N, CA, C and O atoms as CSV, one atom per row, in Angstrom:
chain,resi,resn,atom,element,x,y,z
A,1,MET,N,N,-36.537,58.184,-0.343
A,1,MET,CA,C,-36.911,56.938,0.270
A,1,MET,C,C,-37.989,56.238,-0.544
A,1,MET,O,O,-37.971,55.017,-0.704
A,2,ARG,N,N,-38.925,57.026,-1.053
A,2,ARG,CA,C,-39.996,56.418,-1.851
A,2,ARG,C,C,-39.446,55.765,-3.121
A,2,ARG,O,O,-39.935,54.734,-3.582
A,3,LYS,N,N,-38.420,56.401,-3.660
A,3,LYS,CA,C,-37.827,55.846,-4.860
A,3,LYS,C,C,-37.207,54.478,-4.576
A,3,LYS,O,O,-37.312,53.570,-5.400
A,4,LEU,N,N,-36.576,54.327,-3.441
A,4,LEU,CA,C,-36.009,53.043,-3.072
A,4,LEU,C,C,-37.092,51.984,-2.926
A,4,LEU,O,O,-36.916,50.859,-3.395
A,5,LEU,N,N,-38.179,52.310,-2.304
A,5,LEU,CA,C,-39.271,51.366,-2.127
A,5,LEU,C,C,-39.943,51.023,-3.447
A,5,LEU,O,O,-40.353,49.883,-3.665
A,6,SER,N,N,-40.053,51.994,-4.308
A,6,SER,CA,C,-40.704,51.714,-5.597
A,6,SER,C,C,-39.847,50.779,-6.443
A,6,SER,O,O,-40.393,49.924,-7.140
A,7,ASN,N,N,-38.534,50.912,-6.405
A,7,ASN,CA,C,-37.664,50.002,-7.146
A,7,ASN,C,C,-37.728,48.591,-6.575
A,7,ASN,O,O,-37.669,47.607,-7.313
A,8,LYS,N,N,-37.848,48.506,-5.270
A,8,LYS,CA,C,-37.947,47.200,-4.638
A,8,LYS,C,C,-39.234,46.485,-5.041
A,8,LYS,O,O,-39.225,45.275,-5.263
A,9,SER,N,N,-40.312,47.206,-5.134
A,9,SER,CA,C,-41.577,46.581,-5.493
A,9,SER,C,C,-41.567,46.131,-6.950
A,9,SER,O,O,-42.218,45.142,-7.286
A,10,GLU,N,N,-40.852,46.826,-7.812
A,10,GLU,CA,C,-40.749,46.398,-9.205
A,10,GLU,C,C,-39.994,45.078,-9.307
A,10,GLU,O,O,-40.369,44.207,-10.092
A,11,TYR,N,N,-38.934,44.924,-8.518
A,11,TYR,CA,C,-38.156,43.689,-8.551
A,11,TYR,C,C,-38.937,42.523,-7.975
A,11,TYR,O,O,-38.806,41.393,-8.446
A,12,SER,N,N,-39.723,42.777,-6.993
A,12,SER,CA,C,-40.463,41.687,-6.372
A,12,SER,C,C,-41.609,41.204,-7.266
A,12,SER,O,O,-42.067,40.074,-7.101
A,13,GLN,N,N,-42.079,42.016,-8.194
A,13,GLN,CA,C,-43.172,41.617,-9.071
A,13,GLN,C,C,-42.676,40.794,-10.260
A,13,GLN,O,O,-43.460,40.032,-10.826
A,14,THR,N,N,-41.434,40.911,-10.656
A,14,THR,CA,C,-40.932,40.111,-11.774
A,14,THR,C,C,-40.675,38.695,-11.276
A,14,THR,O,O,-40.005,38.498,-10.263
A,15,PRO,N,N,-41.205,37.722,-11.986
A,15,PRO,CA,C,-41.024,36.332,-11.537
A,15,PRO,C,C,-39.583,35.871,-11.770
A,15,PRO,O,O,-38.963,36.191,-12.784
A,16,LEU,N,N,-39.088,35.131,-10.827
A,16,LEU,CA,C,-37.750,34.572,-10.951
A,16,LEU,C,C,-37.815,33.290,-11.772
A,16,LEU,O,O,-38.795,32.550,-11.693
A,17,GLU,N,N,-36.772,33.025,-12.560
A,17,GLU,CA,C,-36.731,31.802,-13.359
A,17,GLU,C,C,-36.426,30.626,-12.440
A,17,GLU,O,O,-35.559,30.699,-11.569
A,18,ASP,N,N,-37.155,29.555,-12.657
A,18,ASP,CA,C,-36.982,28.365,-11.843
A,18,ASP,C,C,-35.664,27.683,-12.225
A,18,ASP,O,O,-35.470,27.361,-13.397
A,19,PRO,N,N,-34.762,27.456,-11.283
A,19,PRO,CA,C,-33.473,26.837,-11.630
A,19,PRO,C,C,-33.604,25.373,-12.036
A,19,PRO,O,O,-32.687,24.831,-12.653
A,20,ILE,N,N,-34.696,24.730,-11.716
A,20,ILE,CA,C,-34.902,23.319,-12.048
A,20,ILE,C,C,-35.453,23.154,-13.474
A,20,ILE,O,O,-35.442,22.040,-13.999
A,21,SER,N,N,-35.925,24.215,-14.103
A,21,SER,CA,C,-36.542,24.091,-15.431
A,21,SER,C,C,-35.552,23.608,-16.479
A,21,SER,O,O,-35.967,22.981,-17.454
A,22,GLY,N,N,-34.279,23.871,-16.320
A,22,GLY,CA,C,-33.278,23.390,-17.277
A,22,GLY,C,C,-33.050,21.894,-17.190
A,22,GLY,O,O,-32.582,21.289,-18.155
A,23,VAL,N,N,-33.367,21.285,-16.065
A,23,VAL,CA,C,-33.172,19.846,-15.891
A,23,VAL,C,C,-34.110,19.059,-16.800
A,23,VAL,O,O,-33.739,17.993,-17.291
A,24,ALA,N,N,-35.296,19.557,-17.027
A,24,ALA,CA,C,-36.247,18.864,-17.906
A,24,ALA,C,C,-35.699,18.790,-19.321
A,24,ALA,O,O,-35.856,17.769,-19.990
A,25,ASN,N,N,-35.067,19.845,-19.783
A,25,ASN,CA,C,-34.473,19.828,-21.119
A,25,ASN,C,C,-33.317,18.836,-21.192
A,25,ASN,O,O,-33.166,18.145,-22.199
A,26,LEU,N,N,-32.508,18.754,-20.152
A,26,LEU,CA,C,-31.418,17.777,-20.132
A,26,LEU,C,C,-31.953,16.355,-20.150
A,26,LEU,O,O,-31.375,15.480,-20.794
A,27,PHE,N,N,-33.038,16.124,-19.457
A,27,PHE,CA,C,-33.665,14.794,-19.459
A,27,PHE,C,C,-34.146,14.432,-20.854
A,27,PHE,O,O,-33.943,13.303,-21.299
A,28,ASP,N,N,-34.783,15.373,-21.557
A,28,ASP,CA,C,-35.263,15.121,-22.912
A,28,ASP,C,C,-34.103,14.801,-23.856
A,28,ASP,O,O,-34.209,13.892,-24.679
A,29,ILE,N,N,-33.026,15.522,-23.747
A,29,ILE,CA,C,-31.859,15.284,-24.603
A,29,ILE,C,C,-31.251,13.917,-24.310
A,29,ILE,O,O,-30.819,13.222,-25.229
A,30,SER,N,N,-31.213,13.530,-23.045
A,30,SER,CA,C,-30.643,12.227,-22.701
A,30,SER,C,C,-31.500,11.089,-23.247
A,30,SER,O,O,-30.959,10.073,-23.682
A,31,ILE,N,N,-32.813,11.236,-23.235
A,31,ILE,CA,C,-33.694,10.203,-23.793
A,31,ILE,C,C,-33.450,10.064,-25.288
A,31,ILE,O,O,-33.385,8.944,-25.795
A,32,VAL,N,N,-33.315,11.170,-26.001
A,32,VAL,CA,C,-33.049,11.124,-27.447
A,32,VAL,C,C,-31.715,10.440,-27.718
A,32,VAL,O,O,-31.620,9.634,-28.644
A,33,LEU,N,N,-30.689,10.740,-26.937
A,33,LEU,CA,C,-29.389,10.103,-27.126
A,33,LEU,C,C,-29.438,8.606,-26.842
A,33,LEU,O,O,-28.799,7.823,-27.544
A,34,ILE,N,N,-30.183,8.206,-25.829
A,34,ILE,CA,C,-30.306,6.779,-25.505
A,34,ILE,C,C,-30.990,6.036,-26.647
A,34,ILE,O,O,-30.540,4.957,-27.034
A,35,VAL,N,N,-32.059,6.587,-27.187
A,35,VAL,CA,C,-32.763,5.938,-28.297
A,35,VAL,C,C,-31.850,5.851,-29.520
A,35,VAL,O,O,-31.846,4.834,-30.213
A,36,ALA,N,N,-31.080,6.903,-29.794
A,36,ALA,CA,C,-30.151,6.890,-30.928
A,36,ALA,C,C,-29.075,5.824,-30.743
A,36,ALA,O,O,-28.694,5.161,-31.708
A,37,MET,N,N,-28.580,5.650,-29.521
A,37,MET,CA,C,-27.572,4.621,-29.260
A,37,MET,C,C,-28.139,3.216,-29.410
A,37,MET,O,O,-27.457,2.322,-29.912
A,38,ILE,N,N,-29.370,3.018,-28.983
A,38,ILE,CA,C,-30.006,1.700,-29.131
A,38,ILE,C,C,-30.184,1.359,-30.601
A,38,ILE,O,O,-29.921,0.228,-31.010
A,39,ILE,N,N,-30.629,2.325,-31.404
A,39,ILE,CA,C,-30.809,2.079,-32.840
A,39,ILE,C,C,-29.465,1.809,-33.507
A,39,ILE,O,O,-29.375,0.931,-34.365
A,40,ALA,N,N,-28.416,2.549,-33.131
A,40,ALA,CA,C,-27.087,2.330,-33.700
A,40,ALA,C,C,-26.557,0.945,-33.330
A,40,ALA,O,O,-25.954,0.274,-34.167
A,41,LEU,N,N,-26.771,0.514,-32.098
A,41,LEU,CA,C,-26.326,-0.805,-31.667
A,41,LEU,C,C,-27.068,-1.904,-32.402
A,41,LEU,O,O,-26.467,-2.892,-32.826
A,42,MET,N,N,-28.377,-1.733,-32.554
A,42,MET,CA,C,-29.170,-2.740,-33.269
A,42,MET,C,C,-28.740,-2.844,-34.728
A,42,MET,O,O,-28.683,-3.946,-35.273
A,43,SER,N,N,-28.439,-1.725,-35.365
A,43,SER,CA,C,-28.022,-1.786,-36.762
A,43,SER,C,C,-26.605,-2.345,-36.876
A,43,SER,O,O,-26.301,-3.014,-37.864
A,44,ALA,N,N,-25.731,-2.097,-35.904
A,44,ALA,CA,C,-24.374,-2.640,-35.948
A,44,ALA,C,C,-24.372,-4.157,-35.760
A,44,ALA,O,O,-23.538,-4.852,-36.340
A,45,LEU,N,N,-25.282,-4.661,-34.970
A,45,LEU,CA,C,-25.367,-6.104,-34.726
A,45,LEU,C,C,-26.305,-6.817,-35.694
A,45,LEU,O,O,-26.532,-8.019,-35.556
A,46,ASN,N,N,-26.848,-6.101,-36.664
A,46,ASN,CA,C,-27.791,-6.650,-37.655
A,46,ASN,C,C,-29.015,-7.277,-36.991
A,46,ASN,O,O,-29.520,-8.301,-37.451
A,47,VAL,N,N,-29.480,-6.673,-35.931
A,47,VAL,CA,C,-30.653,-7.169,-35.224
A,47,VAL,C,C,-31.931,-6.609,-35.839
A,47,VAL,O,O,-33.022,-7.098,-35.545
A,48,LEU,N,N,-31.813,-5.601,-36.681
A,48,LEU,CA,C,-33.002,-5.026,-37.305
A,48,LEU,C,C,-33.725,-6.039,-38.186
A,48,LEU,O,O,-34.930,-5.919,-38.410
A,49,ASP,N,N,-32.987,-7.049,-38.693
A,49,ASP,CA,C,-33.631,-8.087,-39.489
A,49,ASP,C,C,-34.589,-8.924,-38.655
A,49,ASP,O,O,-35.528,-9.507,-39.196
A,50,LEU,N,N,-34.366,-8.991,-37.347
A,50,LEU,CA,C,-35.298,-9.736,-36.492
A,50,LEU,C,C,-36.669,-9.076,-36.455
A,50,LEU,O,O,-37.682,-9.755,-36.285
A,51,LEU,N,N,-36.707,-7.761,-36.612
A,51,LEU,CA,C,-37.974,-7.036,-36.560
A,51,LEU,C,C,-38.693,-7.022,-37.900
A,51,LEU,O,O,-39.887,-6.730,-37.953
A,52,ASN,N,N,-37.990,-7.333,-38.982
A,52,ASN,CA,C,-38.582,-7.339,-40.318
A,52,ASN,C,C,-39.299,-8.668,-40.537
A,52,ASN,O,O,-38.649,-9.713,-40.521
A,53,PRO,N,N,-40.633,-8.663,-40.744
A,53,PRO,CA,C,-41.366,-9.927,-40.888
A,53,PRO,C,C,-41.068,-10.660,-42.192
A,53,PRO,O,O,-41.410,-11.836,-42.312
A,54,GLU,N,N,-40.449,-10.014,-43.163
A,54,GLU,CA,C,-40.168,-10.655,-44.448
A,54,GLU,C,C,-38.747,-11.197,-44.536
A,54,GLU,O,O,-38.408,-11.866,-45.512
A,55,ALA,N,N,-37.906,-10.924,-43.537
A,55,ALA,CA,C,-36.503,-11.342,-43.588
A,55,ALA,C,C,-36.343,-12.757,-43.037
A,55,ALA,O,O,-37.002,-13.147,-42.074
A,56,ASP,N,N,-35.446,-13.516,-43.679
A,56,ASP,CA,C,-35.069,-14.849,-43.215
A,56,ASP,C,C,-33.608,-14.801,-42.806
A,56,ASP,O,O,-32.776,-14.249,-43.527
A,57,MET,N,N,-33.294,-15.373,-41.659
A,57,MET,CA,C,-31.907,-15.359,-41.197
A,57,MET,C,C,-31.643,-16.546,-40.291
A,57,MET,O,O,-32.562,-17.136,-39.723
A,58,THR,N,N,-30.346,-16.890,-40.166
A,58,THR,CA,C,-29.921,-17.991,-39.312
A,58,THR,C,C,-28.707,-17.544,-38.515
A,58,THR,O,O,-27.760,-16.991,-39.074
A,59,TRP,N,N,-28.735,-17.783,-37.204
A,59,TRP,CA,C,-27.616,-17.476,-36.314
A,59,TRP,C,C,-27.167,-18.761,-35.659
A,59,TRP,O,O,-27.982,-19.624,-35.335
A,60,THR,N,N,-25.875,-18.884,-35.465
A,60,THR,CA,C,-25.350,-19.981,-34.651
A,60,THR,C,C,-24.713,-19.367,-33.418
A,60,THR,O,O,-24.066,-18.322,-33.484
A,61,LYS,N,N,-24.908,-20.031,-32.306
A,61,LYS,CA,C,-24.447,-19.500,-31.028
A,61,LYS,C,C,-23.889,-20.653,-30.200
A,61,LYS,O,O,-24.446,-21.751,-30.188
A,62,LYS,N,N,-22.781,-20.390,-29.510
A,62,LYS,CA,C,-22.186,-21.402,-28.648
A,62,LYS,C,C,-22.188,-20.860,-27.226
A,62,LYS,O,O,-21.632,-19.793,-26.966
A,63,ASN,N,N,-22.812,-21.590,-26.304
A,63,ASN,CA,C,-22.879,-21.105,-24.926
A,63,ASN,C,C,-21.613,-21.491,-24.163
A,63,ASN,O,O,-20.717,-22.123,-24.724
A,64,LYS,N,N,-21.538,-21.115,-22.898
A,64,LYS,CA,C,-20.317,-21.329,-22.120
A,64,LYS,C,C,-20.014,-22.806,-21.880
A,64,LYS,O,O,-18.867,-23.156,-21.602
A,65,ASP,N,N,-21.021,-23.683,-21.983
A,65,ASP,CA,C,-20.809,-25.119,-21.805
A,65,ASP,C,C,-20.331,-25.789,-23.084
A,65,ASP,O,O,-20.010,-26.977,-23.070
A,66,GLY,N,N,-20.277,-25.054,-24.187
A,66,GLY,CA,C,-19.841,-25.612,-25.464
A,66,GLY,C,C,-20.978,-26.156,-26.311
A,66,GLY,O,O,-20.739,-26.712,-27.383
A,67,GLN,N,N,-22.197,-26.006,-25.850
A,67,GLN,CA,C,-23.348,-26.495,-26.598
A,67,GLN,C,C,-23.726,-25.475,-27.686
A,67,GLN,O,O,-23.809,-24.276,-27.420
A,68,MET,N,N,-23.949,-25.961,-28.894
A,68,MET,CA,C,-24.291,-25.091,-30.017
A,68,MET,C,C,-25.815,-24.925,-30.105
A,68,MET,O,O,-26.579,-25.855,-29.845
A,69,GLU,N,N,-26.220,-23.733,-30.474
A,69,GLU,CA,C,-27.631,-23.444,-30.724
A,69,GLU,C,C,-27.747,-22.821,-32.111
A,69,GLU,O,O,-26.950,-21.960,-32.480
A,70,ILE,N,N,-28.727,-23.253,-32.864
A,70,ILE,CA,C,-29.009,-22.668,-34.173
A,70,ILE,C,C,-30.341,-21.950,-34.060
A,70,ILE,O,O,-31.370,-22.562,-33.774
A,71,ILE,N,N,-30.310,-20.634,-34.291
A,71,ILE,CA,C,-31.514,-19.808,-34.222
A,71,ILE,C,C,-31.910,-19.479,-35.651
A,71,ILE,O,O,-31.162,-18.814,-36.367
A,72,THR,N,N,-33.082,-19.940,-36.068
A,72,THR,CA,C,-33.557,-19.758,-37.435
A,72,THR,C,C,-34.817,-18.918,-37.415
A,72,THR,O,O,-35.734,-19.175,-36.635
A,73,LYS,N,N,-34.857,-17.917,-38.273
A,73,LYS,CA,C,-36.042,-17.060,-38.405
A,73,LYS,C,C,-36.506,-17.110,-39.849
A,73,LYS,O,O,-35.774,-16.735,-40.766
A,74,LYS,N,N,-37.726,-17.576,-40.038
A,74,LYS,CA,C,-38.359,-17.580,-41.360
A,74,LYS,C,C,-39.676,-16.830,-41.226
A,74,LYS,O,O,-40.619,-17.319,-40.603
A,75,GLY,N,N,-39.733,-15.651,-41.811
A,75,GLY,CA,C,-40.926,-14.818,-41.690
A,75,GLY,C,C,-41.090,-14.358,-40.252
A,75,GLY,O,O,-40.207,-13.714,-39.685
A,76,LYS,N,N,-42.233,-14.698,-39.673
A,76,LYS,CA,C,-42.497,-14.310,-38.284
A,76,LYS,C,C,-42.149,-15.423,-37.293
A,76,LYS,O,O,-42.217,-15.214,-36.082
A,77,GLU,N,N,-41.780,-16.588,-37.792
A,77,GLU,CA,C,-41.500,-17.733,-36.924
A,77,GLU,C,C,-40.014,-17.782,-36.581
A,77,GLU,O,O,-39.167,-17.755,-37.474
A,78,ILE,N,N,-39.697,-17.854,-35.286
A,78,ILE,CA,C,-38.322,-17.978,-34.800
A,78,ILE,C,C,-38.207,-19.323,-34.088
A,78,ILE,O,O,-38.990,-19.642,-33.193
A,79,ARG,N,N,-37.199,-20.112,-34.514
A,79,ARG,CA,C,-37.030,-21.452,-33.957
A,79,ARG,C,C,-35.613,-21.589,-33.419
A,79,ARG,O,O,-34.654,-21.209,-34.091
A,80,VAL,N,N,-35.472,-22.131,-32.211
A,80,VAL,CA,C,-34.166,-22.373,-31.591
A,80,VAL,C,C,-33.967,-23.875,-31.500
A,80,VAL,O,O,-34.794,-24.592,-30.937
A,81,GLN,N,N,-32.854,-24.342,-32.063
A,81,GLN,CA,C,-32.547,-25.768,-32.053
A,81,GLN,C,C,-31.212,-25.966,-31.346
A,81,GLN,O,O,-30.210,-25.361,-31.727
A,82,LYS,N,N,-31.196,-26.803,-30.330
A,82,LYS,CA,C,-29.964,-27.092,-29.597
A,82,LYS,C,C,-29.311,-28.316,-30.217
A,82,LYS,O,O,-29.962,-29.336,-30.443
A,83,ILE,N,N,-28.008,-28.200,-30.490
A,83,ILE,CA,C,-27.251,-29.281,-31.107
A,83,ILE,C,C,-26.305,-29.869,-30.066
A,83,ILE,O,O,-25.497,-29.149,-29.478
A,84,TYR,N,N,-26.403,-31.166,-29.840
A,84,TYR,CA,C,-25.531,-31.851,-28.902
A,84,TYR,C,C,-24.364,-32.468,-29.681
A,84,TYR,O,O,-24.507,-32.744,-30.872
A,85,PRO,N,N,-23.221,-32.688,-29.040
A,85,PRO,CA,C,-22.060,-33.236,-29.757
A,85,PRO,C,C,-22.343,-34.584,-30.427
A,85,PRO,O,O,-21.774,-34.893,-31.474
A,86,GLU,N,N,-23.217,-35.378,-29.824
A,86,GLU,CA,C,-23.545,-36.681,-30.412
A,86,GLU,C,C,-24.273,-36.507,-31.748
A,86,GLU,O,O,-24.069,-37.300,-32.667
A,87,GLU,N,N,-25.110,-35.487,-31.863
A,87,GLU,CA,C,-25.852,-35.241,-33.099
A,87,GLU,C,C,-24.954,-34.689,-34.196
A,87,GLU,O,O,-25.193,-34.930,-35.380
A,88,ALA,N,N,-23.929,-33.956,-33.811
A,88,ALA,CA,C,-23.064,-33.313,-34.791
A,88,ALA,C,C,-21.996,-34.248,-35.328
A,88,ALA,O,O,-21.311,-33.902,-36.290
A,89,SER,N,N,-21.836,-35.416,-34.739
A,89,SER,CA,C,-20.809,-36.348,-35.198
A,89,SER,C,C,-21.420,-37.335,-36.180
A,89,SER,O,O,-22.638,-37.509,-36.231
A,90,GLY,N,N,-20.562,-37.974,-36.955
A,90,GLY,CA,C,-21.032,-38.962,-37.911
A,90,GLY,C,C,-20.105,-39.038,-39.104
A,90,GLY,O,O,-19.027,-38.443,-39.112
A,91,GLN,N,N,-20.541,-39.783,-40.120
A,91,GLN,CA,C,-19.744,-39.943,-41.324
A,91,GLN,C,C,-20.251,-38.994,-42.388
A,91,GLN,O,O,-21.438,-38.673,-42.445
A,92,GLY,N,N,-19.333,-38.549,-43.231
A,92,GLY,CA,C,-19.719,-37.635,-44.297
A,92,GLY,C,C,-18.547,-37.311,-45.191
A,92,GLY,O,O,-17.478,-37.913,-45.088
A,93,GLU,N,N,-18.758,-36.378,-46.046
A,93,GLU,CA,C,-17.757,-35.977,-47.028
A,93,GLU,C,C,-17.300,-34.555,-46.726
A,93,GLU,O,O,-18.116,-33.698,-46.387
A,94,ARG,N,N,-16.014,-34.308,-46.845
A,94,ARG,CA,C,-15.468,-32.976,-46.587
A,94,ARG,C,C,-15.873,-32.048,-47.737
A,94,ARG,O,O,-15.627,-32.346,-48.906
A,95,LEU,N,N,-16.498,-30.919,-47.386
A,95,LEU,CA,C,-16.973,-29.984,-48.396
A,95,LEU,C,C,-16.076,-28.766,-48.550
A,95,LEU,O,O,-16.063,-28.142,-49.611
A,96,GLY,N,N,-15.335,-28.422,-47.521
A,96,GLY,CA,C,-14.497,-27.231,-47.593
A,96,GLY,C,C,-13.864,-26.937,-46.256
A,96,GLY,O,O,-13.837,-27.781,-45.360
A,97,THR,N,N,-13.350,-25.715,-46.135
A,97,THR,CA,C,-12.663,-25.295,-44.922
A,97,THR,C,C,-13.279,-23.992,-44.441
A,97,THR,O,O,-13.629,-23.126,-45.242
A,98,ALA,N,N,-13.409,-23.860,-43.126
A,98,ALA,CA,C,-13.920,-22.628,-42.533
A,98,ALA,C,C,-12.796,-21.978,-41.740
A,98,ALA,O,O,-12.072,-22.647,-41.001
A,99,TYR,N,N,-12.659,-20.664,-41.904
A,99,TYR,CA,C,-11.646,-19.892,-41.200
A,99,TYR,C,C,-12.339,-18.840,-40.348
A,99,TYR,O,O,-13.294,-18.198,-40.787
A,100,GLN,N,N,-11.848,-18.671,-39.127
A,100,GLN,CA,C,-12.386,-17.627,-38.252
A,100,GLN,C,C,-11.373,-16.491,-38.186
A,100,GLN,O,O,-10.216,-16.702,-37.822
A,101,LEU,N,N,-11.813,-15.284,-38.541
A,101,LEU,CA,C,-10.950,-14.109,-38.521
A,101,LEU,C,C,-10.819,-13.569,-37.107
A,101,LEU,O,O,-11.532,-14.002,-36.201
A,102,LYS,N,N,-9.902,-12.621,-36.918
A,102,LYS,CA,C,-9.663,-12.050,-35.591
A,102,LYS,C,C,-10.890,-11.339,-35.037
A,102,LYS,O,O,-11.081,-11.283,-33.822
A,103,ASP,N,N,-11.728,-10.791,-35.926
A,103,ASP,CA,C,-12.922,-10.076,-35.460
A,103,ASP,C,C,-14.094,-11.015,-35.174
A,103,ASP,O,O,-15.176,-10.551,-34.816
A,104,GLY,N,N,-13.897,-12.326,-35.327
A,104,GLY,CA,C,-14.940,-13.293,-35.024
A,104,GLY,C,C,-15.735,-13.750,-36.226
A,104,GLY,O,O,-16.549,-14.666,-36.110
A,105,GLN,N,N,-15.525,-13.144,-37.366
A,105,GLN,CA,C,-16.252,-13.507,-38.584
A,105,GLN,C,C,-15.728,-14.834,-39.121
A,105,GLN,O,O,-14.522,-15.078,-39.093
A,106,VAL,N,N,-16.617,-15.690,-39.609
A,106,VAL,CA,C,-16.244,-17.007,-40.136
A,106,VAL,C,C,-16.424,-16.988,-41.651
A,106,VAL,O,O,-17.465,-16.580,-42.164
A,107,ILE,N,N,-15.386,-17.437,-42.351
A,107,ILE,CA,C,-15.421,-17.479,-43.813
A,107,ILE,C,C,-15.301,-18.933,-44.240
A,107,ILE,O,O,-14.415,-19.649,-43.774
A,108,TYR,N,N,-16.183,-19.369,-45.117
A,108,TYR,CA,C,-16.199,-20.742,-45.628
A,108,TYR,C,C,-15.631,-20.748,-47.036
A,108,TYR,O,O,-16.051,-19.974,-47.895
A,109,VAL,N,N,-14.650,-21.651,-47.262
A,109,VAL,CA,C,-14.035,-21.799,-48.579
A,109,VAL,C,C,-14.328,-23.211,-49.059
A,109,VAL,O,O,-13.839,-24.170,-48.463
A,110,PRO,N,N,-15.135,-23.370,-50.152
A,110,PRO,CA,C,-15.434,-24.711,-50.659
A,110,PRO,C,C,-14.200,-25.372,-51.273
A,110,PRO,O,O,-13.284,-24.684,-51.726
A,111,GLU,N,N,-14.177,-26.720,-51.287
A,111,GLU,CA,C,-13.046,-27.485,-51.837
A,111,GLU,C,C,-12.950,-27.329,-53.347
A,111,GLU,O,O,-11.847,-27.151,-53.864
A,112,LYS,N,N,-14.041,-27.387,-54.062
A,112,LYS,CA,C,-14.000,-27.369,-55.540
A,112,LYS,C,C,-14.181,-26.007,-56.083
A,112,LYS,O,O,-14.172,-25.821,-57.300
């Protein structure tokens, strides 16, 4: 009988592993994966140039109403200019042709 009690006391003195302790590791892994996905998305969309203070870039954007916006970044200054259809019309000379590919990319081919 004493042997049974002594074995029981040995088991009760060993600490049990907390079943919730593994959740903290899963949380850490998920945070790392989220940060990796954000960096991959930013590099795929070429948004990393927005964070570079020495990069110059220009984006054109058309909203759902059909109004065009030109976003220009020179150094640390970012400027948004809205273009109305009246401003975009007028007289001029044809310089070339622009083609839009299936993936949304626009290619400009000059006339000469």
